[in-house]
N, C-alpha and C positions, 0 to 999 in steps of 0.2 A: 381736566377732570379730579385731580388729585387735591382732595380736603386732607386727605392722609397721606402719612409717611408711607413711600413706595414700599418696604417691605411688611405693611399692614395689609395692604392689596396682592403684594407676592405670595402671604401666604396664606390669606380665604382661597385666594386661586387655584392656589394648589390642592388646598385641602377638595376644591370642588373636583377639581382631574382624579385628584387619588382615590376618591368614591366612585370611580367608572363606571358610572351610572347616568340615565337621564334624566332620574325623579331621587333629590336628594332631600332629605327632614331637616330644615333650621338648623335642629338642636343638636342633626350631628355635625355639622359645621362648628356649633357653638363648642364644644366637646375636643373638634379637633383644632384648633387654631388657637388651643390658650389667650383669646383674645379677652377684653370685656361686651359684654353683648352688644352694647350698645355704637362701639365700634363695630360689630360685625356685620349687624344691621344696613347700619349708615355705610357700609363698603358696598355689602350685596345690594343696596339702592343704588349708588351708584354704577354698578355695575351693569344692572340694570337699564337704566337711564343711557348707558352706553349699545344697549342691545346685545348685551355679552352673555344673559341671564332672563330669564321669566322668575318673577319672587311673587308669591303666592304670601299666604301666612305663615303657613308653617312648612314651606317646601318649595325649591327651588328648580326647576324645569331648566335643562340644556338640549341644544338640537346637538348635532352632531358636528356642524357648520361652527357653532360657538364654543363649542370644546378647542375648535381649531383656531378660532378669533382667540380665546382663552389663555389657550399655550403660547401664542406668539406674542400677547400681553406678558402674562410670567417671566417671557425671557427677556421685553424691555426692562421691566422692573429687576432685572439681575437674577432670574433663577438661572441654573443649571439647563442646559439646552440636554442631555443626555439625559438627567432627569425627567423633563417634561417629557419628551418622546416617548417615556417609560408607560407613559398615561395615556398618550395617544398613538394608539399601535398601527401598527402596518394595517390592519384588518379597518379601522379609524379614515386611512390615510387611500385604501385603496375605495372605501365605499365612498369618497367625496369624488376621487377620479373618474369611478364606473358612471358616478348616477351624471357627472358633467357630460360623460361623452354621451351616454345612452341619453339624456334630454336632448342633447344637439342628433339624436338618430344616430349615434354609429351603431355599430355591433359590436360588445366589445369583448376581447378575449386574455385571458391572465396568463403571465408566465407562459408566453406563448413561446415554443423551444423548439426547434428546424434543425434540417443539416446542411452547408453551402460550404464548395470546394474542400470537401476532408476534414469539414469542423461542425461540432454542434454552437450550436446560437441559442441564447434565450434575452427575447424582448421581456420587460416588467408587464409592459402594456402595449396591445396590438387595437385599434379601431379601426373599422371598414367603413365607407357610408360613399354608397356606387362608386366613382372612381378614384377617390381619394381613402389611402391608406393611414392613420398616424404610428408611426411608432416610439412606442413614450419611456423612456427609463425615469425610475420616478427614485429621488434623493432626500427621505423623510430623516435622516440620522442626524444630519448639522446643518452649518453654515459652509455656504460653500464664497471657499475665496477665489479670486481670480484663478489662479492656477486649477485649482479643483473644478472650476467650472470648465475651462481648455482641456482637460483631461476624459472630461463626462462628455463633452461635446464630440471629444475624437471618435472617443467609444463607440457614442451612441451612432453617429453620422458609419463607420462599419459596421455596427450591426445593421442597419437600414441599408445599406448598400448588399451585403449580403442577401436581407431578404428579396429587395426585389429580383436580384437576380434567381434566387431561388425560387418565384412567386406561379411562374408556371409548374411548377410541382406541387407547388401548396392550393395551390385554385382550390378543389373538394372539401381541403383542411377549412379553409375559409370562406366557402359557402360563394364563391366569384363563378361567374357563369362564363371570364372568361377574362386573360390580363390585359388586355393593348391599353394604353392610352391612361394608364392606371399611374396617380402620382401618392409616393410614397416619402411622407415628412418626417423628418429625426424632430423630437422634442426631447427637453430634458424638463422635469417639473421638481420644484422646490418646495421644500413647506415654509422654509424665509427666503424672502424677495434677495436673490444672488447680488453679487455687486454691478455684475451688467447684464442686460437685455438678450443679450447678441452673441453669439462668435460664432463666425463662417455663415452669417445668414444663418445658424440657427437658435430657434427661440429658447430660454430660459424661461421657466414662467411659474411665480409662486403659485399654490396649491387653488388657493381663494380668486385667483383671474382667471384657475382656468376656462370656469366656463365662457365668460365673456371673449377670451381668446379662440377659443371654437366656433362662437357666433360669427365671430368676425374673420377668418378661415378662408374659407373659400373667393373673399377680396382679396385677401392680401397673400393667397399662395403664391402668386408670380414672385414677390417680392422673399421668399423663402428659400431656403435650400429644401428643392427634394430630388427624388431619382423617378422618371417618367419611364416607363415601361410603354416601346415602340406598337 
């Protein structure tokens, strides 16, 4: 992809993300990047060829999924992760997660709070589909080291086990007719690919792979950690 130095791509991508808009005037990018016009234009064409944006004569259009891909590209070319995450906020991350679940037929609840064992619990995303409930923890802000993956998974397993134990009391809140033979699956969703795809049979799924993971979940659930009600 790179005909130009990585720092040029990084600067142009950050300028796009900083605009926080789905449509950006090319002139805005010229003013923001402090680079020769022809270099910016060629970089935008390269990004379009990579499927990272749509370029017209005077404007750039960027979809939600393209913003996430651009954020990953910016980090790949040396941008600070926390700076990039400020431009791809929780709202964007949440919309992609919700959309992936919804397109796969799940009813989605965000920041779901409940009580179990004299303790309050909160799950970032709870998704319900027939006899399957996915309990997801969203890690947006940073790369996950191996130790961070282990910690995130262990905490999510605790939350998910508590959810399973409290399910009978939560069935009205979750719109369940009954709570027997339900599989409750812990999941960690990351912005960046983690150094390991599983820990203790719990999947750690990059957000751009979430849709495909969910489409394959029914066939793979038996090999993943889950808690099943009787």
